[in-house]
N, C-alpha and C positions, 0 to 999 in steps of 0.2 A: 474525328478529331484530327484535324491535320498534322499537329506538330510531333506526336509519336506514335500514329497509328497508319499502318500499311506497311508492306515489306521495303519499298524504299525510302522513306521518310524516317523511319524509327531509327533509335541511335540508343545506348545507353548514358550518352551525356542526357539527352531529351528526358529517358525515364527518371533518373537520378533529379533532375530539374523537378521534374511532377512529384516524386517522391518527398523533397524537401519542401514544396508546397504542402503536402500531405501532412507531414511532420508539425508544420507550424498552423495548421489548421486543426488539427486535434489538440494542439497545445493552446489554442485559443478557446476552443470549445471548453476545454477542462477549466479553463479559468473563469470563463462565464458562469459556467455549471456551480461552481464553487463559490464565487460572489455571492450569486443568489443564495445559497445554502448557506453562509456565515452571516447575512443580512436577516436571517429569519428569527422571531424571537424566542426564548428560551423558557417556558414553563409560566406556570400562574404569577410568581414573582413579577414576570415582565408584561402584567394586564392579561394573560389569556385565562379563559375559565378550563376548568379541567379538562372536558372535551375538547376542546379548542387545542390545548396543549399537547393533549394525545396525538391530535391529526396532525399537527405541525412538526411534532417530533419524527412523524413517520414521513413527512413529506420531505424533512432533511435527510433523512437517512434515504430515502428513494434519489434524490438530487446527488447526493454524495457517493452511492454507488454507481451511478450513471458515469461522474468523474472519475470514479476508479477506474470504470470500463474505458474511458476516452487513453485514461493512460496505459492501459492495457493495448488498445489499438495503437497509442503512439510508439510501444515497444517494439510491436508488430510490423511496423512502419520503418522503424530503426533496424530492427534485423533482417528487412527485405533489402533496406540501402545497403547494409554491411554486405550481406551476401550477393550483391551486384559489385563489390569491390569498391563501393563508396565509402567516404566516413559521414556517418549519422550528424544531421543538424540538428542542434540543441537551441540555437537562438531563433527569435521572431521578431515581428513589427511592434511597438508599444502601441498601447491602446492610449484613444481611439482610433480603428484603423482609418485611411484616408480613403474617400469615395473612390469607387473603382478598382481598390487595392484587390478585393476578392471581387468575383461575378457578382451581377445585379441580384441575384436570389439568396447570396450567402452575406448576411448583414452580421456583424461582431461587433459588441459593445458591453460594458460594466454595466449591469443595472442591479436593482433590489428584487428579491421575490415579489411578483403581483401578479396579476391576471393577465396581463399583457406581455411580461418576461414569458410565463408559461406558455403561453399562446405561441411565442416566437421559438421557444424551446422545440414545440410539437412542430413546429413549420420545418426547422432544422431536420429533424430526424424524421421526416414524413417520406414514405415512398413516393416513387414517381408518380402513380394511379391517383394519390391524395390530393383531394381538393382543398385542405386545410389552408386559411390564410395566415400570412405575418402577423406578428402583432402590433398592436398601433404604436406608430412612432419607429417600428423598425424596417416597414417596407422601402420606404423612399430614400432610407442613409447611403445606399449605393445604385445611383441610378444610370449607371451604365454598364453596357456587356463589354467584354473582352473582343476585341477587333480580330476577326480570323485573318490568319497570316499566311503566304504562300511556305511550303517547306523549305527551310534554311539550315545550315549546320548550325548557328547558334539558336539554342533552346528558348523558347517563348511559351509563357503561360496562356493555356486555352481556355475558353468559356465552359459553363455547366450549370445545369439547373439545380442539381440534388448532390448531395455527398455521395449518394450511392452511383449515381450516374458518371461523377469523377472517378471513383475507384474503378467502374467497370470499364473506363477509359483506359486507365493503368494495367488492368488486366489484359486487353488488347494490344497493348504495347507491350507487355512482357511475352505473350503468345508469339508475337510477332518477330521481336528480338530473337527468341528460340528458336522458332522455324529459319531464322536468317542464319544465326551463328551457331547453333547447336547449344542444348542445354547446358552441357558440361561447360561449356567456354563463357555462357552468360551467367552462372551461380559460381563464379570464380572466387569468391570472397571466404574469408578463414570462418568458418562455423565457431570458432572458438573465441572469436572476436564480437559475437553476439551475445544477447541474455538468454539464458536458460533456466530452467527449473531448479536449477541448482542454487541460483541466486534469489529467485521471486516465484510467488506462486500466480502472478499475473498470467492469463490464459495465452497471451499475445508474447510471452516469453518463450515462443518455442522455435529452436534454430531452423533457418531457413537455407537447403541446400539443394531444391529442385524445383521446377515450375510446379509441380503438383502441391508442394508445401507452400510455395508462394502464393498459389491462387486460392487455397483454401484458407491461408490468414487473410487474403482480402476480401473473400466471401463472409468469412465470420465479423468484419466489422461491419460490412454492410447488413447483414441479418441481425446483428445484436443492436443497432443502431434502428434500422426501419422495422424490423420484422419481417421484411420480405426477401425472396418471394414464399419462405414458408408460412407466414403468418406468427411470428414467435409470440407468445401469447407476454413474454418478460422482456420484449424490446423494448429499447428507449421511448420509443414512439408509444407504446401502450402503456408504460409505465407513468409517462406524462399525462396520457389521455386520463388513466385512474386518478392521479390528482389534480386533475382540472375538474372533475366530475365532483370530486370530495369540495374543493374549493369554492364551486359555484353553489352548492348545499349550504356551506357556513354561511356564505355570503348573501344566500337569499333568506335565512334563518335569522341573521343578526345584520341588519343594514350597518355598512361603517367598517364591518370587520376587517380588520389590518394584521395579518400573521406576520409582517416584517417590519424592521426598524426603517425608517427613511434614508438609508446608505445611497450615499451620490451617484449620479449615472457618470460614467467615465470620470474618476478623481483624478486629479493631477498634483505632483508635489510643487512644480514650478509653475509660474504664472505663465500662461500661454500667450503666444502673440496674437491668437483669433480665439474667444471666449467661447464662442458658439460650441456647443455640444461636450462642453468640460466643465468641470467642476475643480477650481482651483481651492486646495485645502490651504487654511490658515492658523487655526487653532493649533497650538504648540504641542500639545498632549495627543492629538490626533496625527500630527506629522510625525512625532516620534513613532509613535505605535505602526504607522504604514510604510514609514522607511525601515523598520526592523521586519517587518513582514516582507518587504520586497527584498530584502537581503537574504532571509532566510531561504526566499523560493530561487534566488539567484545563485546560491551554494548548492542547494538541493539539486539542479539541474547540471552544475559543474561537477557533482559527485558522479550523478550518473554518466556525464560524458567521461569522466574518469575510468569508472567501470568500461565502459566499451571500448577504451584504448588497453584494456588488458586482456590477455588469453585466458579463457578458462576451462573448466572449473578450477576455481582457487580462491583461497580464503579472503586475498585482497579485493577481487571481485565481490565476493558476497558481501564484504564489508562496506563498500562504498555503496552497495545498492540499498544493504539496510540501514546505513545514516542517513541516506538520500530521503528513504521513507520516513524515517524516526523526524525527520527536519519538517515535512510536511504536516505530521501532527502540532509542531511547535507554531507552524504557519497557521494552522486552523486558530489555534487558541488566540493569537495576537490579531488576525483577521476579525475574530469576531468582537475583540476589544475594539478595534478600529471602525467597525460599523454601529457602534453604541455611543461614540464621541462625535461631537458637533464638527461641522465642517470649519465654520468660522463665521464672523461677522457679515461677509457678503452673501453666504447663503444660510440665512437664520433659521429655517425651517428643515434643513438637509444635515443629515451626518455625513461622516466619512466613510471610508473603505479601502482595502488594499489596492491598489493601482498595478501592480504583477511587473514593475516598471523593470526592463532585461537589461542585463549588462551588453556591450556593444559586442564581446566576444564572450560566448559561454562553452568555448571548447576545452577539451581536457587540459590540465596542466603538463608539463613534461615528466614522465613518470619517475619513480625514485623517491630517496629519501625528502628531498624538497617538498615533494607534492604532498607528502604526509604533514610534514612541519607548516605548510601554508593552511592546509585544512584544519587543522588544528589552532591554530593562531585565528582564524577567520571564526569558528565557532564559539572559540573564548571570548571574542570581541563581542559576538551576538549575544552569549550567555549573559555577559556583564550587563548589556544595556538591558535586556528584559529584567533581569533582576532589579534593576533601579528605575523602570517606568511606572511603576505603582503596587509598592508591597501588599497594598489593601487589597488587591485585585487577584481573585484566583489564577484568571487565565493568564496573567505576567507569572506567577510565581510555575504556574504548570509547564509554559514556554521555557521557563528557565532550566528548570530541571530536565526537561527533555533534549534541551541544547547540550548541558553538562553530561549528560549520558552519551551523547554522539562524540562529544570530546573526548570521553573516558573510554569509548571503545576504540578511538583511532589512537589514542596514548598506547593500550593496553596491546593493541596489537603487535606482533612481535616482528622485528626486521624492517628494511625498507621494502618497498613494493620493487618487485623487477619490470624494467621495461618489455615491452610487447616482445621483441625479437633476443632477448638477453635469455642465453640458456640459465638453467637452474644450477646452484651450485653443487659439487658433489663432495663427498667425504668417503674414501677407499672406494671408490667407483660406484657409490648409491648416490641417486639424486635424493638431495634434502629440499624442502619449502622452507622459504624465509620467513613465512606469514603462518606458519601453524600448521597443523594437520589437515589435510583434505580427505576427511574420511567418508566411505561412500555410504549411502544411506542404510543400506544392508549387508554387511561384510559377509564373507563366506567363511562357517564355523574353523575357529581357530584350534586345532586338536592339538591336545598334548599327552602326556602319558596315563595321568588318570582322571582329565576329565577334557570336555569342550566347551569354550567360551563362545556364546552369540551374542551379537550387537546389530540392535536394531536402531541406527540413525534418526529414523523419524521420529523417535521418542525421545532422543538426547536432550537434556536443558544443558548440558556442560557444567553440571555440578562440580565435577574435576575430582570426584573421590577416588575415582580409579588411579588416575596420571600422579597425583598426590602419593597415595597410601600403596599403590604397587608400581611405581615408575620402572621397574626392569622389565614388567610385563607390557603396562600400556605404557607405548613410545610416543611422547609428544614430539610434534614439529617434524613429523616424518610423510612423504607421500606414499600411499599404497597401503599395504598390509601394516598394521600396528600392535597387533596383540600377540605376545609370544608366552603363551600359556605356561609353559615348563619353567619359566624364569623367577617364579616365584612358589613359594611351598603351595600346596594344592588345598589344605585346610584354611591358611590363611587369605588365599585369593577366593574360596569360597566366602567366606565372611567380608571381605571387600567388596564382592561384587553385591552382597546382599543389604549392602549400604547405598546403592546406587538408587536413588529416589525415583526416578522416571521410569524403570524396569527396559532401561536401554539395552542393559548388560544383562545376562542369565548365563547359567551353565548347567551343563549335563554332564553326571558323575559314570564313570565306567565301573559297574559293580557296587557303587556307594550309595550312599543316602542323598535323595533328590532336596531341591530346597525346601525347607518345611513351610509349612502353613502357617503363617502368622496367628498366634493364639488369640489374640484382640484387634478387631477390626479397628483404626484409628485413620482419621483425616485431619492432617496437621495444617494449620494456616500458617504459609511462609508471609513475612512481613513484604508489602509491597509487591507479594508475588501468588503463586499458583496454591491450590490444593495439593497437599503430598498424601497420597492414600496407601495404606497398607493392608492388604486383605486378601480372600479369595476372591478374585476381581472377576466379575461378569459385566461387561459393556455391551449394550444392546443384544443382549442376548448371547454374546460371545465371550469365552475364556480369555483375558488378557494378562495372567499372570499373577504376580502378587504384589506389585508395585507399580505407582502410575503418577504421574503429575498433570493435574487438570487446571487448564485455563480457568481464572476467575475474574482476567481484566477485560473480558471481553474482544480482546485485539488480534488473539492468536489467528495465524494462518491454518493451522492444523488443528483445528478445534476437533473434538474435545481436549486433545493433548494441549498441554502449553507448549510454545517454541519460544520463550523468553519476549515475546513482544511487550511485556508490562516493564521490561528496562528501558524501550524505546520509546513509550507512549506517556510516561509520567504518572503511571498507575498507581494511586495511594490507597491503601487499606492495612489496616492496621492486623498485625498477628498477635494482637494482645486484645481482644473484646472483653466484656464482663462476662463472668460465668453464669449460667442458668442454674436454677435448683431444679434438678431433674432427677429422677430416681436412678439407681445403679441398674445395670441390665443383669438378670439372672444368668443369660449366656452373652458372653461378650464375641465370639467367633462365628464360624461359618460363611456362607456365600454372601457376599455385598453386590446387589446387582444395581449398575448404575445405568439410567433411561435417560438420554439427552433429550428435553423436549425441545423441538423446533423453533426458534426462535425465542426460547426460554431458557429456564434455568435446569440444572441437572437433578434428577430424582433417584434418590438412593433410597434402597429398602434393604434390609437387614440389620443385625445389631451393628451400634455404630458409635463410638466414641469421636467426640470433636476437641482437638487439642489446640492450644495456643500453641506460638511459635518457640515458647519455652517449656512446654509441657503440660503445661495446667490445663485442666480439665475444664471446657465451655459447655460440653452438654454430651448426655448419654440419652439416645435416641433410637426406637426402632425403623425409623424412616424419617429422610428430610429433604426439603426443597431448598437446594444451595444456589445462589446468585451467580451468574456466571457471565451477565452482561456488564459487571464492572459499577453499576450506578446503584444498586439497593442502598438504602440508608439504614438498613438493618444488616449488613454483611457479619457473619456469611451467609444468611438465609434470603430466600428471595422475599421484596415485599411488593412486586409488579411491576416495578420501574422498567423492565423491559420492553415492558408494553407501549409506555409511554414514551420512550427513547426512539422506538421503532428498531430493537436489536433485532439482526439477522444472523442467523448461522449457515 
């Protein structure tokens, strides 16, 4: 690689240039995978048999999971960029890419799911030694290779055959620069300006501060995609091969089998000067849907850019990342609608599709109160459009709910966002956060005269019982230690802690009684929310206390526990299902054993009463299988939907 390899030609500027291409490449791959997933048909109502519907749902899950991995790779690339002292790139060129924009072997365009598109995905993710061909219609899109150039000061793109070889060249450049300038000088960027596990569970969100960390992140990108050199069974390459095998079996059994809607290849909203390779969308409803999906996508990118402009960990940084991810769920709902609408009279046998139009500039807004105002204003605009698109379409209603929830999150967050270099305000010498408490996942025990309070933030769902009923003990809007045990009467404090539904708070007395075992084992259905469980709980064979909130929307990143994802994905599930005629249990207490089934429901064994959100008895049972994929038509009980929709835990 003449541009960034070798001790004399390597430079930080050339590495950043390569990382900017990597960010654009990962974003392009993510968009193409999402486009194919959005085009897939949904169940028997869209013409599939029961077996076909189950398989197609599984393929959708595979493709979406790969797209999420590409998002993780993108975050890793952004983190390495920031570690080198650069500003991550969030923009990209619009689809379709011009011939030669990428090397000859890397062809990228938006196309609906099918055998050729799937083969193209396999080709993109192939290991170097693979002889897998490109899909029909893709191989000739970019017919040129990049001309090698002599080393110069100005960065230039270099040629590569596979994505894996591209990252190997970046790895070589990092090694050379570290050898030339020293590792500490190379990784001079502020790690607090990267994304970490404080903001997201994506594996790529690992702060980079050394050569080893950067090389490990690059290796994970290659291995997770190609499966090489360790031939990882769950690599993108292997997963796509598995889908191809199933697709071929269905196609052989049912001639004419078509699992996807005929979404456009490279849809555009403006009439192009050259029509070849593009589908101009003319249908008014389709144009409105695609326009909204594009706007949601662009705002999601801008929120991510805003997160990278803030030093973390902080509530503001987490807020922006959470809102960006929530917006992606809204994007999916509207993009699926677009793939089911006609493109227009010029393309009578073709549907529309989200075009992922990029903003001219997707960088962060200037941080401060104005940024929050602009984000809320924009989400309100998008929510209003989503609600007005088609009130009868549940996808529009879901997108509108998600968008409004993100606006609510931004409105409710206390105070303006601090700029990167602005010191936090202080009161009497104590640092305060303007955006709410930054609580550690597990705080050191807070000792008092009569009891010790324990806090496990990995289970907290911010029910706010603590800060509203014992504000002198549980301090809101502070950084660092936030529990002052002796500020509230011990008896009163114990009673308040027992109201914490998630079990994040617990206590231990000095010489006094421990928290009592609940006399009746209860599961309460939170409206549009989790299962609130009270019992002597045993989860996967381990004691976890007497209180827990367990996910039932399917979206939590902390399964089996709830992490409030239901608020961000527009989950709808009544807390008041009809009661069942079940006999009362002779014994209502005892151990309640919970076994989460892999990719399936929660198995509960033990005396159990299921309650509605208002306390009405739904059923009294000695065992139950409770839905946790979010899709059961018989909530709260499992009906097998997890298998049809490809639910993964």
